[in-house]
C-alpha positions in Angstrom: -8.4 14.4 2.7 -7.4 13.5 6.2 -9.8 14.1 9.0 -8.9 14.4 12.7 -11.4 14.7 15.5 -10.9 15.2 19.2 -13.1 15.6 22.2 -15.4 12.6 21.6 -14.7 8.9 21.5 -16.8 8.4 18.4 -18.7 10.8 16.2 -20.6 8.3 14.1 -20.8 4.8 12.9 -23.3 2.5 11.1 -25.2 3.2 8.0 -24.9 6.4 6.0 -28.1 7.8 7.5 -26.9 7.0 11.0 -23.5 8.6 10.3 -25.1 11.8 9.0 -27.4 11.9 12.0 -24.4 11.4 14.3 -22.4 14.2 12.7 -25.4 16.6 12.9 -26.2 15.9 16.5 -22.6 15.7 17.8 -22.5 19.3 19.0 -25.5 18.7 21.3 -24.0 15.5 22.7 -20.3 16.6 22.9 -19.7 20.2 23.9 -15.9 19.9 23.5 -15.4 18.6 20.0 -13.1 19.8 17.3 -12.8 18.3 13.8 -9.9 19.3 11.6 -9.9 18.7 7.9 -6.3 18.5 6.7 -5.0 19.4 3.3 -5.6 16.9 0.5 -2.7 14.4 0.1 -1.4 13.2 -3.2 -0.6 9.6 -2.4 2.3 7.6 -3.9 1.5 4.8 -6.3 3.4 2.4 -4.0 1.0 0.9 -1.5 3.4 0.8 1.4 4.5 4.4 0.8 0.9 5.6 0.3 -0.2 3.9 3.6 2.6 5.7 5.5 1.6 9.0 3.9 -2.1 8.6 4.7 -1.3 7.5 8.3 1.0 10.5 8.8 -1.7 12.9 7.4 -4.4 11.5 9.7 -2.1 11.7 12.7 -1.3 15.3 11.8 -5.0 16.2 11.5 -5.7 14.5 14.8 -2.9 16.4 16.5 -4.2 19.7 15.2 -7.8 18.9 16.4 -6.5 17.7 19.8 -4.2 20.7 20.3 -7.2 23.1 19.7 -8.8 21.5 22.7 -5.6 21.5 24.8 -5.4 17.7 24.9 -2.2 16.7 26.7 -1.4 14.0 24.2 -1.3 16.5 21.3 0.7 19.1 23.3 3.3 16.5 24.3 4.1 15.6 20.7 
C-alpha cells in the first residue's frame, strides 16, 4: 500500500517505538500535515516492472497528499 505524506519533512524514523511515537505526536508538531494511503498495488513478478509500479504508486500518493495542502509542486504536475 503506497503512502504519501506532505507538510512535514519527516514524520518518523528510528526504532519501531520511536516511529510510533513520531506518528502519534506529529499533529502537535506539524499543524499542516496530510498523509494519503493509496490503493493497494498488485506488483508484477518482474523486479524492474514492480519497482516502476511501486515508484509510480508512491508518487501518486504523495501528489494527492501534497495537493490537499495546496503544495505548488503537486499542483504543477
